[in-house]
C-alpha positions in Angstrom: -17.8 28.2 -44.9 -17.9 26.6 -48.3 -14.9 25.7 -50.2 -14.1 28.1 -53.0 -11.6 27.7 -55.8 -10.3 29.9 -58.6 -8.2 29.2 -61.6 -4.5 30.0 -61.6 -1.8 29.6 -64.2 0.2 27.5 -61.8 -2.5 25.6 -59.9 -5.8 25.9 -58.0 -6.1 28.2 -55.0 -8.2 26.3 -52.4 -9.3 27.9 -49.1 -10.0 25.2 -46.6 -12.1 25.3 -43.6 -11.9 22.1 -41.5 -15.5 22.1 -40.6 -16.7 21.6 -44.2 -13.9 20.2 -46.2 -13.5 16.5 -46.8 -9.9 16.1 -45.8 -9.9 12.5 -46.9 -10.3 13.3 -50.6 -7.6 11.5 -52.6 -4.7 13.7 -53.6 -3.9 14.1 -57.2 -0.4 15.2 -56.3 1.9 12.2 -56.8 5.0 11.5 -54.8 7.2 12.4 -57.7 5.5 15.8 -58.1 6.0 16.5 -54.4 9.7 15.8 -54.8 10.0 18.3 -57.6 8.2 21.0 -55.7 11.2 23.3 -55.9 10.8 23.2 -59.7 7.2 24.5 -59.4 6.5 28.1 -58.7 3.9 27.1 -56.0 3.6 25.8 -52.5 3.0 22.0 -52.3 2.5 19.5 -49.6 5.0 16.6 -49.4 2.6 13.7 -49.0 -1.0 12.8 -48.3 -0.4 12.8 -44.5 0.7 16.5 -44.6 -2.1 17.3 -47.0 -4.7 15.7 -44.6 -3.2 17.6 -41.6 -3.3 20.8 -43.5 -7.0 20.3 -44.5 -7.8 19.5 -40.9 -6.2 22.9 -40.1 -2.7 22.4 -38.8 0.7 23.0 -40.3 3.1 20.0 -40.3 5.8 20.8 -37.7 6.9 17.4 -36.6 8.8 14.8 -38.7 7.0 11.7 -39.8 9.4 8.8 -39.1 7.2 6.2 -37.4 6.5 3.2 -39.7 3.9 0.5 -39.5 5.9 -1.7 -37.2 7.2 1.0 -34.9 3.6 2.2 -34.5 2.4 -1.3 -33.6 5.4 -1.7 -31.2 4.6 1.6 -29.6 0.9 0.7 -29.2 1.8 -2.6 -27.5 4.5 -1.0 -25.3 2.2 1.7 -23.9 0.0 -1.0 -22.4 3.2 -2.8 -21.2 1.5 -6.1 -20.1 4.7 -7.8 -18.7 5.3 -4.8 -16.5 1.7 -4.0 -15.6 0.3 -7.4 -14.8 2.9 -8.2 -12.1 2.5 -4.7 -10.7 -1.3 -5.0 -10.3 -1.6 -8.8 -9.7 -2.1 -8.3 -5.9 -5.4 -6.5 -6.4 -7.5 -9.3 -8.0 -6.1 -12.2 -6.1 -6.4 -10.5 -2.7 -9.9 -9.4 -3.5 -11.4 -12.6 -5.1 -8.7 -15.3 -5.5 -7.3 -16.9 -8.7 -10.5 -17.4 -10.7 -11.3 -13.7 -10.2 -7.9 -12.7 -11.6 -8.2 -15.1 -14.6 -11.8 -14.3 -15.6 -11.8 -10.6 -14.9 -8.8 -10.2 -17.2 -10.5 -12.4 -19.9 -13.8 -10.4 -19.7 -12.0 -7.0 -19.3 -10.0 -7.6 -22.5 -13.1 -7.9 -24.6 -14.5 -4.7 -23.1 -11.2 -3.0 -23.7 -11.4 -4.0 -27.4 -14.8 -2.3 -27.6 -13.4 1.0 -26.1 -10.3 0.7 -28.3 -12.4 0.1 -31.5 -14.6 3.1 -30.7 -11.6 5.3 -30.1 -9.8 4.0 -33.3 -12.8 4.8 -35.5 -12.9 8.4 -34.3 -9.2 9.2 -34.4 -9.0 7.7 -37.9 -11.1 10.6 -39.1 -8.9 13.2 -37.4 -5.4 11.9 -36.9 -3.7 14.7 -34.9 -1.4 14.9 -31.8 -4.5 15.9 -29.8 -6.1 12.5 -30.3 -9.6 12.3 -28.8 -9.3 15.8 -27.5 -9.1 17.2 -31.0 -11.9 14.9 -32.3 -14.2 16.8 -29.8 -14.2 19.8 -32.2 -15.8 17.7 -34.9 -18.5 15.8 -32.9 -20.2 18.7 -30.9 -22.0 21.8 -32.2 -19.6 24.8 -32.6 -21.1 26.7 -29.7 -20.3 23.8 -27.4 -16.8 23.1 -28.6 -14.9 25.2 -26.1 -16.3 23.8 -22.9 -16.3 20.2 -24.2 -12.8 20.4 -25.5 -11.6 22.1 -22.2 -13.0 19.3 -20.0 -12.0 16.4 -22.3 -8.5 18.0 -22.8 -7.9 18.4 -19.0 -9.2 14.9 -18.2 -6.9 13.4 -20.9 -3.9 15.5 -20.0 -4.1 15.0 -16.2 -5.0 11.4 -16.6 -1.9 10.7 -18.8 0.3 12.7 -16.5 -0.9 10.7 -13.5 -0.3 7.6 -15.5 3.3 8.6 -16.3 3.9 9.4 -12.7 2.5 6.1 -11.5 4.5 4.0 -14.0 7.7 5.7 -13.0 6.8 5.2 -9.3 6.1 1.6 -10.0 9.4 1.1 -11.7 11.1 2.6 -8.7 9.2 0.3 -6.4 10.2 -2.7 -8.5 13.9 -1.8 -8.5 13.9 -1.3 -4.8 11.9 -4.5 -4.3 14.6 -6.3 -6.3 17.3 -4.7 -4.0 15.2 -5.8 -1.0 14.8 -9.5 -2.1 18.6 -9.7 -2.7 19.4 -8.5 0.8 19.7 -10.7 3.8 16.5 -12.3 5.0 15.9 -12.0 8.8 13.2 -14.1 10.4 10.2 -12.8 8.5 11.5 -9.8 6.6 14.4 -8.6 4.4 17.2 -6.6 5.9 16.7 -3.8 3.4 13.3 -2.1 3.3 13.0 1.0 1.1 11.6 4.3 2.6 9.1 6.5 0.8 11.8 9.2 0.3 14.1 6.7 -1.4 11.2 5.5 -3.6 10.4 9.1 -4.7 14.0 10.1 -5.3 14.6 7.1 -7.5 11.3 7.9 -9.3 12.6 11.5 -10.0 15.8 10.1 -11.5 13.8 7.7 -13.7 11.5 10.5 -14.9 14.5 12.6 -15.9 15.9 9.6 -17.8 12.6 9.1 -19.6 12.6 12.8 -20.3 16.0 12.6 -22.0 14.8 9.7 -24.1 11.6 11.5 -25.1 13.6 14.5 -26.1 15.3 12.6 -28.9 14.5 13.1 -32.6 11.5 11.2 -34.0 13.8 9.1 -36.2 15.8 8.0 -33.1 12.6 7.3 -31.2 11.3 5.2 -34.1 14.5 3.1 -34.0 14.3 2.6 -30.3 10.6 1.9 -30.0 10.8 -0.7 -32.8 12.3 -3.1 -30.3 9.9 -2.5 -27.4 7.1 -5.0 -28.5 9.4 -7.9 -29.6 11.2 -7.8 -26.2 7.9 -7.5 -24.4 6.2 -10.5 -26.2 9.3 -12.8 -26.2 10.1 -12.1 -22.6 6.4 -12.8 -21.6 6.5 -16.1 -23.4 9.9 -17.1 -21.9 8.8 -16.1 -18.3 5.5 -18.1 -18.6 7.4 -21.2 -19.7 10.1 -20.8 -17.1 7.6 -20.3 -14.2 5.5 -23.3 -15.3 8.6 -25.5 -15.6 10.5 -24.3 -12.4 7.6 -23.9 -9.9 7.1 -27.0 -7.8 3.7 -28.2 -6.5 1.6 -26.1 -8.9 -2.1 -25.6 -8.3 -4.7 -27.6 -10.1 -6.7 -26.2 -13.1 -9.9 -26.6 -11.1 -8.5 -24.3 -8.4 -7.2 -21.7 -10.8 -10.3 -21.4 -12.9 -13.1 -21.9 -10.3 -11.8 -20.8 -6.9 -13.3 -17.4 -5.9 -12.8 -15.9 -2.4 -14.2 -13.0 -0.5 -11.0 -11.3 0.3 -12.4 -7.8 0.2 -14.4 -8.1 3.4 -17.6 -6.8 1.8 -19.4 -10.1 2.5 -20.0 -11.0 -1.1 -18.0 -13.1 -3.5 -19.8 -11.4 -6.4 -18.7 -7.9 -5.3 -15.1 -9.2 -4.6 -15.1 -10.6 -8.1 -16.0 -7.2 -9.5 -13.0 -5.6 -7.7 -10.9 -8.0 -9.7 -11.4 -5.8 -12.7 -9.0 -3.3 -11.2 -6.0 -5.0 -12.7 -7.2 -5.1 -16.3 -8.7 -1.6 -16.0 -5.4 -0.1 -14.8 -3.4 -1.9 -17.5 -5.7 -1.7 -20.6 -6.1 2.0 -20.9 -4.5 5.0 -22.7 -5.9 3.6 -26.0 -5.5 7.0 -27.7 -1.8 7.1 -26.7 -0.9 5.9 -30.2 -2.9 8.6 -31.9 -0.9 11.3 -30.1 1.9 10.2 -32.3 -0.2 10.7 -35.5 1.7 13.7 -36.7 4.9 11.7 -36.6 3.4 8.6 -38.3 3.2 7.7 -42.0 -0.4 6.9 -43.1 -1.6 7.7 -39.6 -5.3 7.5 -40.4 -5.0 3.8 -41.0 -1.9 2.7 -39.1 -2.9 4.3 -35.9 -6.3 2.6 -35.5 -4.9 -0.7 -36.7 -2.1 -0.5 -34.2 -4.5 0.3 -31.4 -6.7 -2.8 -32.0 -3.7 -5.0 -32.6 -2.1 -3.8 -29.3 -5.3 -4.6 -27.3 -5.5 -8.1 -29.0 -1.8 -9.0 -28.3 -1.9 -7.5 -24.8 -5.1 -9.2 -23.9 -3.8 -12.6 -24.9 -0.4 -12.0 -23.3 -1.9 -10.6 -20.1 -4.3 -13.5 -19.8 -1.5 -16.1 -20.2 0.6 -14.3 -17.6 -2.3 -14.1 -15.2 -3.1 -17.8 -15.6 0.5 -18.7 -15.2 0.9 -16.7 -12.0 -2.3 -18.4 -10.6 -0.9 -21.9 -11.3 2.2 -20.9 -9.4 0.4 -19.8 -6.3 1.5 -22.9 -4.4 1.5 -21.1 -1.1 -1.4 -18.7 -1.6 -1.3 -16.9 1.8 2.5 -16.8 1.9 2.8 -15.3 -1.5 0.0 -12.8 -0.9 1.7 -11.6 2.2 5.2 -11.7 0.7 7.8 -9.5 2.4 8.7 -8.2 -1.1 5.3 -6.4 -1.1 4.5 -7.9 -4.6 3.0 -11.4 -5.1 4.5 -11.7 -8.5 8.1 -11.0 -7.2 7.6 -13.8 -4.7 6.4 -16.2 -7.4 9.6 -15.4 -9.4 11.7 -16.1 -6.3 9.9 -19.4 -5.5 10.5 -20.6 -9.1 14.0 -19.4 -9.9 15.6 -18.7 -6.6 17.4 -15.4 -5.9 19.4 -15.5 -9.2 16.7 -16.8 -11.5 14.0 -14.7 -9.9 16.1 -11.6 -10.2 16.8 -12.2 -13.9 13.0 -12.6 -14.6 12.3 -9.6 -12.5 14.8 -7.6 -14.5 12.7 -8.0 -17.7 9.6 -7.0 -15.8 11.3 -3.8 -14.7 12.7 -3.2 -18.2 9.2 -3.6 -19.9 7.7 -1.3 -17.3 10.4 1.3 -18.0 9.5 0.9 -21.7 5.9 1.6 -20.8 6.9 4.7 -18.9 8.8 6.0 -21.9 5.9 5.3 -24.2 3.3 6.9 -21.8 5.5 10.0 -21.4 5.8 10.3 -25.2 2.1 10.3 -25.6 1.6 12.7 -22.8 4.2 15.1 -24.2 2.4 15.2 -27.6 -0.9 15.8 -25.8 0.7 18.7 -23.9 2.0 20.0 -27.3 -1.4 19.8 -28.8 -3.1 21.4 -25.8 -0.6 24.2 -25.5 -0.7 25.1 -29.2 -4.4 25.7 -28.6 -3.4 28.1 -25.8 -5.0 26.0 -23.0 -2.1 26.5 -20.5 -0.2 29.4 -19.2 2.9 30.2 -21.3 1.5 28.1 -24.1 3.8 29.6 -26.7 6.8 28.4 -24.8 5.5 24.9 -24.0 4.4 24.3 -27.6 7.6 25.5 -29.2 9.3 22.9 -31.5 13.0 22.4 -31.0 15.0 23.5 -34.1 17.4 20.6 -33.8 15.2 17.6 -32.9 12.1 18.9 -34.5 10.1 17.7 -31.5 8.3 19.5 -28.7 11.2 19.3 -26.2 9.7 22.0 -23.9 6.5 20.0 -23.6 8.5 17.0 -22.6 10.0 18.7 -19.7 6.7 20.2 -18.7 5.4 16.7 -18.3 8.6 15.7 -16.4 8.1 18.6 -14.0 4.4 17.9 -13.4 5.2 14.2 -12.8 7.9 15.0 -10.3 5.6 17.4 -8.4 2.9 14.6 -8.3 5.4 12.1 -7.0 6.8 14.4 -4.3 3.4 14.0 -2.6 4.6 10.4 -1.9 7.2 11.6 0.5 4.6 12.7 3.0 1.7 10.4 2.2 1.8 7.1 0.3 -2.0 6.9 0.4 -2.4 10.3 -1.2 0.0 9.6 -4.1 -1.6 6.3 -4.7 -5.0 8.0 -4.9 -3.6 10.4 -7.5 -2.2 7.5 -9.5 -5.6 5.7 -9.3 -7.3 8.5 -11.2 -5.4 7.5 -14.4 -7.8 4.9 -15.8 -11.1 6.6 -15.0 -9.9 10.0 -16.2 -8.7 8.6 -19.5 -11.7 6.3 -20.0 -14.2 9.0 -19.2 -12.5 11.4 -21.6 -13.0 8.8 -24.3 -16.6 8.0 -23.7 -17.4 11.7 -23.4 -16.4 12.1 -27.0 -18.1 8.8 -28.0 -21.4 10.0 -26.4 -21.2 13.4 -28.0 -20.6 11.8 -31.4 -23.8 9.7 -31.0 -25.9 12.5 -29.5 -25.0 15.2 -32.1 -24.4 13.1 -35.2 -27.4 14.6 -36.9 -26.4 18.2 -36.0 -22.7 18.1 -36.7 -21.2 17.1 -40.1 -18.8 14.3 -39.3 -16.6 12.8 -42.1 -15.6 9.2 -41.5 -12.0 8.2 -41.8 -10.6 5.2 -43.7 -11.1 3.0 -40.6 -14.8 2.5 -39.6 -16.8 0.0 -37.7 -19.7 0.3 -40.1 -23.0 -1.1 -38.9 -21.3 -2.3 -35.7 -20.3 1.2 -34.7 -23.4 2.0 -32.5 -23.5 -1.4 -30.7 -19.8 -1.3 -30.0 -20.0 2.4 -28.8 -22.9 1.4 -26.5 -21.0 -1.4 -24.9 -18.0 0.8 -24.4 -20.0 3.5 -22.7 -21.8 1.1 -20.4 -18.5 -0.6 -19.5 -16.6 2.6 -18.7 -19.4 3.9 -16.5 -19.5 0.5 -14.7 -15.7 0.2 -14.3 -15.4 3.8 -13.1 -17.7 3.1 -10.2 -15.6 0.0 -9.3 -12.4 2.0 -9.6 -13.7 4.6 -7.2 -15.0 2.1 -4.7 -13.0 1.3 -1.5 -11.4 -2.1 -2.2 -11.4 -3.3 1.4 -14.0 -3.4 4.2 -14.0 -2.0 6.9 -12.9 1.3 5.3 -10.2 3.1 7.2 -8.1 6.2 6.5 -5.3 3.9 5.4 -7.3 1.7 2.9 -9.8 4.3 1.7 -9.8 4.8 -2.1 -9.2 8.5 -2.4 -9.4 8.5 -6.2 -12.9 9.9 -6.1 -11.6 12.8 -4.1 -8.9 13.5 -6.7 -11.5 13.2 -9.4 -13.6 15.8 -7.7 -10.7 18.1 -7.3 -9.8 17.8 -11.0 -13.4 18.6 -11.9 -13.6 21.5 -9.6 -10.2 22.8 -10.7 -10.9 22.6 -14.5 -14.4 24.0 -14.3 -13.4 26.8 -11.9 -10.6 27.8 -14.2 -13.0 27.8 -17.1 -15.6 30.1 -15.4 -13.0 32.4 -13.9 -11.2 33.2 -17.1 -10.5 30.5 -19.6 -14.0 30.8 -21.2 -13.1 34.3 -22.3 -9.9 33.2 -24.0 -10.0 29.5 -24.9 -11.9 28.6 -28.1 -11.1 24.9 -28.4 -8.6 23.4 -30.9 -7.3 26.3 -32.9 -7.3 25.1 -36.5 -7.0 27.5 -39.2 -8.4 28.0 -42.7 -5.4 27.3 -44.8 -4.8 29.0 -48.1 -3.0 26.4 -50.1 -1.7 26.2 -53.6 -2.2 22.8 -55.0 -0.6 21.7 -58.2 -2.8 20.3 -60.9 -1.8 17.2 -62.9 -1.1 19.4 -66.0 1.3 21.5 -63.9 3.2 18.5 -62.7 3.4 16.9 -66.1 4.6 20.3 -67.6 7.2 20.6 -64.8 8.5 17.1 -65.3 8.7 17.6 -69.0 
């Protein structure tokens, strides 16, 4: 549909169709004119962000309160390095030793930057709450949009929900581990050992608290999240310094940077090394989480992509420093790896600071991981809002409703809380099953990203794609290629059993969960959704835009 315009005494009537209109065209409506909109007998858009959203095809319903720094803080907090590295540190060191942990994080951070850069470029073009899910509409031919958007949307939504569930579960484990290590130590174990039921019940409480926080107004969320990154970065530096100063008999640099073991039992140090990528893959994901806040961010087309790349850079450096520090502090490798706390990092803190000092440092780890949970839930709720406003779920009108007081999708918040609670309840009966559900987070999200990236490269000559203000230029295709290859590779690793021999207890059931998600989403599609779901439901918007002469006349 071509853009048509007709003259009007008060302005130009422009009918927009998002498939053909360049929604990044500079606006002639200045801020002052927008503020005097009530003096003009016409409909106007308050600022360029709302104008862009309208030209994409959505009405501005959420309040734009996130600034440059709160957006960066949010992007850093959703990766939550200080919380995530200690939580996943056992995997690389048990599989391949200290050098595996150090170099896998180093290499993985560069690969994460390639994925993040590819995502940032695409979401800059279409900054909406749907993130990469919405971008799908503009990178595949119209006849393929429904099925592509359906699959990408479900992968993204379920991946994020599993992520929220896993972070809350991890926070619960950390809190109970702290309680355990502060109880009496008897022979070779602590007096208090949390049960699966206690872990899940505490997780449910944490999810409800996160839900309350995510139900606040956007302005209040901006004020809270603004502090997430500074606390994260400063606490990371302080803990690294404290551990290096307080830990006796630290390991040598040669041991830290060169010692690789075959702890996986697969009979190959090389393969054990590959399993070390699990930590960085689990931590450095949810890149498009920041873009789900686009409709609440000023200048989202630029600030969102910049925040994504800055977050990966800061988190990559901070995570590597933490990993190197932890490895230097592995003065009793076997003892720490088999710590009665269940977490090697917690034992490192205890060895360095004693019960009091270790507990203080562990408190900040728990706090940062809680911040990560809040940030992840916030992104998931905005994805749920975007998905349901496109009628992708039952009772979509209810879940996508905007609360009249907070001007946020409160119903979508509690949908995410409910689904996360249901997932965690599986942990009461089977810890292995719930861990398998959590393990689907990284591959589900990363595969949803590269599906869109692949589509963009395949159909670029068939689909009109309008670049955003943030582009990779000539580096776009090489970076996309590296991101695609890396995600395919790391997804195989994430689905592989981490220990040999494989038993029912140590089997990686993530591949089974992935198969179930694929079967579920495609079955739903063929049974009924294909007759109803049409993809992101943007609209051709009839908009009255004031001309410069109108504004000057009104001001005069």
